[in-house]
N, C-alpha and C positions, 0 to 999 in steps of 0.2 A: 704281670709282665715277666714272669719267672720263667725259664725254656719250658717252651710246653712239648707235648707229644708230639711226637715227630711226625709231619706229612710227608710219607713214600711215592714216589713217581715213578711209573713203573714202565719202561719200554722195552722194545727189543734193542734199540741200542745203548746197552749200559756207559757205553764211554764219551756218552756225551752231557758234560757237566752241566750244563744252561737249561737242561730240560728232560733230564735223566736219571735214571739210577745208578748211575757211573762215581765208581770211588777206589781210595787208594789211601794204605797207613804209612803216612811219615809224620816227619817231627820238622817243627822248623823252629828257630832261634828268635823267628821274630816273637811268637808268643811263650808265656810264663805259665807257672804256676801248677794246678791240679788238673788231672786230665777230667775231660766233661763226661758226663753220662748222659743218656737221655733223660733220666727223673734227675737229673741234677738242679736245682733250686736255690736262689738267695732270701734273704728278709727283702719283702714287697718296701719297705721304705727305703732302705738303703739304694737300694738299686732305682728307685725312684728318685732320691738326690741325684747321682751319676747321672741320670738320664738329663733330667734338668740344665746338670751344671755341662752335660755334652752339647745341648741345645743351644745354651746361651755361649758356647765357645762357638760354637758352628755359624749359628744365625749371626754373628757377628764380622764371622769370617777371618779373623786375627791367625796368623800363623806365622811363629819366629824359626826363620830360617839364617844361614851362615851371612844371606845377603840382607838380613835384618828383619823389619816386618813388611809383610805385604796384603794389602785386602781386598778380599775376591770380594767384586761385588755381584749384582745379579746376573745370569747366565740366559736368562729366558730372550733376551735379543740378539743373540750373536745368531747368524745363518750361516748357511754353506754358500762360500766365496764361489764366484764363475770362475772359468780358466779361459783366457783367450790369447789369439794370437792375429799377428799382422801379416795379410795375403797381397802378393803383389803380383798385377795380372799384365807386364809389362814385357814380357818375354817371346822371342819369336815370332813376330811381323816381320814380315820379308817385303823391304821398301820396293823392291823391284818388282815383285809379281803380286805387291798388294793386297798379298794372303798370308795366313799364321800357319806358316812352314815349321816354324823350329830349325833347330842348327845353329852354329855357329855363325857370326857376323850376321843375324838377323838381330831385332832388336832387343838390346842390354846383352847376347849373348857376344859380349867383346867387339862390337860395333861401333866403338866408340871409344876415346880417353877415358868418358864417362861413363863407360859401361864394360871394363873390364873385370872379369871373373876368372878366379883361380879354382874355385873347389868346382867339381860336376857335378850334376843332381846325378843320383841312382840311376834314374827313370833317362837320362840326355837330357840333351840342352832342349827342351820341350817348347810347344808353343801354347801361350796360357790360354787361347781362345780355341779348346779341344778338350771333348768331351770325356774323351779315354784318359788324359792328363787328370781331367777334375776328378775322376771316379778315382783313381790313385791318391791325390791328394786328401781330398776329402776323408776316403777310408785311414789315411794314416794318419789325421788329424783327431779324426773320433778313435783312433785305437789310442792316441797322444792323451786321452781326457780331456779336449778341448771342445768347448761347446758353444765358444761364441768366437765369430770371424770381423775383423775389421779391415777391408779391404780401402787400398790406394788407389784413388782414385784423379784422374788428372781435368777434370772438366771434359767440357763438349766439343771441342777439338776447335773451336774459336777462340781465337784473344783474350775478348771477356765473355761474359754472358750476357753484353746488353748488345752487342757490336759483332756484325756477321765479320768473319776470316778464314782465311783457308785452312783446309782442312790438315792437321796431323795427326803425328801417332797418339795423340789423347783423344781422338776421336775414334781409333782403333781400341784401344784402352778403354771408353765409353761403352764399344761394342761388345768388349770382352766380357766388363762388369755385368752388362743387361742377360750375356747370356748365363755368367754364373748363377742370377738370380733365377732364369726361369730353368734351368738344371736343376737348384736348389729347390723349386717348386714344385717341379716334375716328381723328384725322387725323396720327397720331405720325409715320408714314410722312415726310409733308411738311416736319414743323416739327422733330423731335428734341430740343427745349427739354429744361431741367431745372431745376425750379422746388422752393422753398423757400416757406413762409409766414414774413411779419413780423406777428406779434401786437402789434395796435394797443392801447392803455391804455384799454380801454370799459367797465371798472367804474367808476362814474363815484364812485369814494370813491380810485380809486388806490393799490388794498390788496386783496392777494389773501392768500388762507392756505394752507398745505401742501393741503388738501384742495381747494382751487380750483387751483390748478395740476394736481394728479392728475387731476381732474376733465378739465380743460384738454387734456392729453397724450393721456388716453384719445381726448378728443373726435377731436382731430386723427388721432389713431393708426387710430380706426376711421373714418372718413370720407374721410381722403386723405394720410395716408400707408401705411396698409395696403393699398387698395385699389388705391391709383395708384403701388406703390413704384417702378416701374421709371421713371416720371417724377421724381422725388423726387432731389433733389442731396444725394448725401452728400459731408459734408467730414469729414475725418480718422475716415474709415472707418464714420461714424455717419450717418442721415438728419441735413440740418440744419433746427432750428426758430432765429428769430430772432424777438426783443423789440425793441419802440421804449421807447427809456427817456426819459422826460420828465425826469426828476432826482426825480419825486417816487414813480414805479411802479419795480420790479423793478432797486432796485439789485443789485450784482454779488455782495455777500453775500446777499439775501433769496432769488434764484432758487436752488428745491431744484433740485439735481442729478437726472439721470435718464439712466439706464443707457441707453436706447434711443435718445436721440438726442444730437447735439452741439447747444449750445447758446450762442447768441451773444448779447448785449446790442449793438444799436446805438442811438447818440444823439451826442452834442455835448457838448465841454466846456463846464460843468465837470465833469459827469456820470461816476459813471464807469461805461465801456461796454469792450466788444470790440473793437467796429469803429466809429469815426467816421464818420458820415452825409456828412458833405462840410466841406471848410475853403476859404474863400474868398481865401485866398491873401491879395495885399496890392492889392484889387480893392476895396475897400469905398469905394461911394459917399457915401454919407451913412445917417442912423439916427436916429431921435428916439423919444421918448414915455419910457414908462417898463419895467425888468424885461426888457431886452435888454442883453447885453453884445457889442458886435461883436470886439471883441477874441479873443473865446473861436474864432469862424470867421477873424480875419483872421489865419493861419497858416499854413505850411507843408504838405503834406500828410502826413497819418500813415498811413505804412506797419505794418500790426499786424504783432504777435509770429508771427502764423500765413499771413501774406501778404497781409492784404485791404486794398483803399484806396479811400476813395470820392472822386467828384468830381461837379461838378456846373456847368452851364453858364453858372448866375449864381443869384441869389438877389432877389426881391421882394418883401414881401409887404407893400409899404407902402399898398396898397388894400384890405388885410383890418383894417389901422389906420384907416385914413380913413374904414372903412363904420361901426367901432367893433367891429368882430371882433376885435383886438387890442389889447393895453396900451403897444406900442411897434411900430418897424420896423426892417428892415434893409436896405441896398439893397448888391447887391452886382454890379457892371458892369451893372446894369439894363437898357441899352439895346444892350448883347452890340456895344460899339464899343471895348472895351478888352483883347477876346481872351482871357478870362479861361477859357474851356474850352479853346482852343486851348493857353495854358499850361499848364496843368492836367494835360493828357494830356502835352505835352513833359516834362513833369516826372515822369509814371510809365512813359515810354519810355525816358529815362533810368536810372531805377531797374528798370527791367523784370524782373531778373536775381533782385530779391526780391521780386516779385508775385506771386501766386498767383491770388487773383480781384479783378475789378476791376468795381466798382458805381458805376454811374450814376445819381443821385439829380436826373434821376428821366425815365420814360419821360411821365407823364402828370399830374405836380403840378401842377395850375393855378393855385392859390390862393398859392404861392408861388414861381409862374412858372420855374420849374425842367423844364421837358418840353421833351425831344427830340422827341416826336411831333408830325410834320407840324401846321404852325399858323399862322395870320395874328397877326401880331406886332402888341401895340398900341403898342409904343412901338420897336421897333428896325426900320429899314430895311432888311430882309431877305427874303429869300423863303421862304414854307413850308416850305421844305424844308434849312433854311440849315443846321441842328445836325444834322438827320438826315444831310445830306451828309458833314458833320465826322467824322463818328462810325468810319463802315466804314472810315474811309481811316487814323481812326488805331489803331483797331483791329486793323487788318491790320499797319501799323506794326508796332506794338508784338509781336504775335506773330515776324513775320519777321524782326526784330532776335533775337528768343530764339533762334530757330529757329539765325542763326548763329552767336552766341555758346554754344550748346549743341553744335555741331559743330566747337569749335576746342578743336585737339589742344595741349593744354600743352610735352607733348615732343617733337611734331612742328614746332609753331609755325607749323602752318597751320590753315585749316578745309577738312575732307574734302570730297570730290564731291557725296554723297548723305548718309545717317543711316547707315547700318550700312556705308558703304565705307571701304577704309584707301587712298583714293587720292585724291589731292590733287594741283591743278593749279593752279600757278604764275599762270598767264596761260591762260584769262580768269577763273574763280573767284576768289583770292585779292586778284588784283590789283582786280577789282568790289566784292569783299566787304570791302578796307580804302576804299573812295570810300564805299559804303554807311556801316559803320562811323561815317566820321569827320561825314558829312554830320547820321546822328542823335543822334550822340553829340557833340556840339563841344562841349559843358560836363560830359562826364561823364567824369571820368580812365580809369574801367575800360573803357571801350569803344574811349577813345582808346589806351590800353597795345595792346591785342588788335590793333588795327590797327596801330601802330608795330610788335609783335612780327612781324605778316606781313609789311610790309615789309620788314622786317630779314633776316627768310628768305629772301624773293624777292633779295634782294642778294645775300646769299651765295651762295645756290643759281648764280647767273646770272650772276657780278660783269662777263662779259665779253660784255656782250647785244650793243651794239653798233648796228648798223643794223636786225638781227633784232628784228621787233616784232608787237605785238599789234592789232588794230583798234579793240579799244575802249578804246586810249590817248587817242585822239580824245574823250573825254568829260573832258579834263583841260582848263581854259580856257587853260593855257597851250601848250595842245599848238601847234606851228608845222609837223610836216612836211607834208607832200601830205596831199590830201583825195581819195586812189585807194585802191582796196583790192585787194592780190595774193591770190590764193587763200592756203587754210594746210594746215599739217601740222602733228601733235602727233608731240611728241619724247618719251620718257621721259629725265627728269633723272637719277633716282636711283633703285634699288629694291632694298629688303630682303626677307627671306622673308613680311613681311605688310605692308609698307608700299611704295607706290608715287607716285612722283613726277615728274607731267609738265609739259608745255608746251604751246600751242599759236602756233604763228608765222605771220605773212603772209610767208611767204619761198618760196612753191612758184609753178610756172607757170601763166598765166592770170590775168585780171581778174575782179573779180566787179563788176556792173554792174548801177546803181542800178533799171535798168530792170527786171531781173529779179529783184530780192530787195526788198523792203520795208523790212528791217532796215538792208540796204546803204544804200538810197535816206536815211534816218531817222539813219545815222549821218555819211553824207555832209553833211547838212543840220546836225548838229552841229559837225561839224570847220570849214564854212562861216562859220557864224554867230560861232563862238568866232575866227574871224580878220576878223571885221568886213565878211562880203562878204554882206548880208541878204540882197539880192536872189536870187542864186543858192542861198544856203540855202531860201528861201523855194519854189522852183522845185524842188530835190530831195524838201523836205519835201512838197509836195502828189505827187508820185509816188508816194512811197510811201503817201499816202492814198489814192490812187487805186486800191491792191490791197483796199482795205478792202471787204468784203461785206455790211456789219451785223451779223456773225457775229465775224470775224476777217481777217487778211491771204490772201486766196486769191492767193498772189506763184507761181513758178513751182516752187517745190518742193512748193506746193500741188497745183497742179493739173496736173504731170508724173506719169507712174507713178514709182514709187519708194516707198522707206521712209514719207514724208513725203505720200504722195497722199492728201490728203482731211482732214489733218490738221492742226490751226490750230498753231501755236506762241505760248506764252504772253508769251514774251519779246522778239516782235515787237509786242507789243500795251505793253509797261512802254515799249520803246522811243519809241512812237509818243507817249505820254504824255510821256513826257522832253522830247523834241524837241518837242511842241506848247507845252509849258510856255517851254520856252527861247527859242522863236522869236514868244512873247507869241499862240500859234495858238489858236482854240476846236477842244477836245477834244471828240469825240463822244461822248456819254455813254454809249450804247448799247456802245460798246469800256471804258469805262473800269468799268461794272457787270461786264460779263463777266472782267475782268483781277480784280477781286475774288473773283467766284467761285470763281478757281483756288487759292485757299488751303487748301492741307490740314491736317488737325487738328494735326499738329507746328508750324504754321506756317510753313513752308516754301510753296511754288506749285509746284502740276503743272507738267510742261514741254509737255506737248501736250494737245490738247482736238479734241472734234467738233461740226459742227452742230448737235446736239441738247443740248450742254456737258457729255456727259459725256467725263472724260479719263481720259488714264493714270494709274500709279499711282507715278508717281513726280515726287519735288519735289528740286530741288537748288539746288546755291549760287549757282550763273550766274544762274538766272533770277530765284530770291529775292531775289538783289544787288540787280539791276535794277530789280526793282520798287520795293526799300525807294528807290531813286535816283529813280525816276519818281514816288510817292507824297509823299516828303520834301522837294522841290525846292523 
C-alpha cells in the first residue's frame, strides 16, 4: 500500500486535471510534513493500521463540528429531484366573440375585481389557447430547468361532473388544457415535459359526491390521462392527480380513494393537505382585511412525507383586495427586495437529499403576483427576466449537489469519479467537492460532515504531500503560493480488487501557459486576485475570455489535432463564470446558458460538448464541483 510508481495520463489538453497530465507546483497550508517524492514509502504495517482506523471512522460516519456530532447515513437512496411549476391556462378568452383573442378585459386580464393584474407579461396580455404563446412559454420553462408542469383545471364547464349545465369559462379552459396536451404530444421531442392536472374548486357549492368524483376521474382518464399517458407524471407508481384545497372542498377524509391514480391535495395551513402550496418563511411585509391568517404562511418550508416541497418568489394579493375581489390581503416580499425566492431555494438546497419534487408557485399566476414568467414588474425595480434567470441556476445547483452526495462512498470516504466508477481522485475531484459542498451547505451539518470526511480521508492518504500540489488549490482564498502552473502527472495512491484511489499533481516538466489554455488563464486570474493583484488578474482573465467564440473556449486543445479537437470543455465555462464573479466582470450570457444546458439527468454535468451543443455521455465529479462553485459563489 506504499505510494506506487506513477501512472501518467498523456493527452493533448494538459490543463485538464480530471483525465489529463496538467499540473502546477504550489503549496497548501492544508498539508504538512516532508515533500512527497515518487518513490516515497512507509512501513507497510504502519500504513495498514492508519487505513484501518480511517476506514472505521469513515464507516461509522461520525464527524465532530462546531454544531456537534453529525451521523452520515447511506447516500445510495438519494435521487435527483424533479423541478416543476404551476401553469394557468385561463388568460385571454373573449366573452363577446367567444374566441381566444387575448388583450386587456379578456378573461383574467383585468376583466373583473377578481381578475386584477398589475404586472404585464413580456409577451403582452396573451391568449392561453394559442400555440405561439405556448411555444414561448414552454421554451422559457425548459430554459428554467423545469421538467414538470402542473396545469390548473376548472372542470368540464358544467356545474358538476354528473349533471348538465351551461357552458362557462371553465369549458374554454378545458379546451385550452386539451390544446396544451395536443401541442405537447406534437412537439414532445422538443420539450420532454411531464404533466399533471390540478383540479380547482369549480363546483360552486364546493362539495362533490362520490358519483361526482367517479365522473371526474373518468373524464380525466378519457380525455387526458389515457390518450396522453406518455406525458403524464407518475408519482409512486401511478399517474398523479392533484386537487386544490380551499378549506371547504376536498378534505383528505372526503376524497375517494382511486386505484388508478395517486391523489394529492395541495393547499395551505390550516387545511388538511398532502402538499403545502407555499410558505413565505419570515418575509411578511403587511396584511389586512378579514379572513386572512398570515401566520399560516409565515413559516419554514414544509417537505412532505413523500418529498414534495412548494416555494414561491413572493406573494401579493393587495390589489385584488383593493379592487374588492377579496376580503383580506397578504404581502410577502412584494417588492422582491428581501430575497425571499433565493432564501427558499437555499433552504431547498440544504435539504435536497430529502426532496423529490420542487413545485414553484407559479409560472403565471398574476393575480397573487407569484409569476416567474418574464414580465414587467409593477413594484419591483428588476429586469423582466429576473426571476426566470434565478430559477435555472438554483435548480441546477440543487440537482448537482445531490449528484455529489449520491456518489459519496461511506466506506471509502470519498466521492467517485463518475456514477458507476470505483475510481476516486483525491485531487482534483474530492478537493473540489469539499469546496463545493462547504459553499452550498454552509448551514447544513450533513453536507459539511461529508466535506469534513473527505478532507480527513485526503489527509490520511497523502499526509506527506509537502510541495507537490494541484493547480485547483488556488481556488482557496488563503493560497499564498506562485500563480504559475507546471504540467501534471497522475498517480495511483492505493488500490484493491475493486477500488482505485488516484491523485493528480502538478510536478511534471513543462509549464502550462495562459496563452494556450483558457482554464489556466482563469486559474491564474483567480490566484492573482486572491493575492491582491487585480490589474494582472484582469489581464489574465481577459486573455482567457479571448478564447470564447460564442459557444465555448476554442483554446489550444480545441484547435489542435488530438482527442479534444473540436470539443469544448464544460469545466472551462465554469471557471470563466467563477473568475468573472470573483473579478466583478460581466459574464457572457451565452456562456452561462450553454453551461446550464450541459446538466445531465442525474444532476451531474457533461464534460465535453460540440458546436451544435450535442455532448458526450459522461458526467463527473470534477466538472460538477466546478459548476457548483461557479453558480453558487
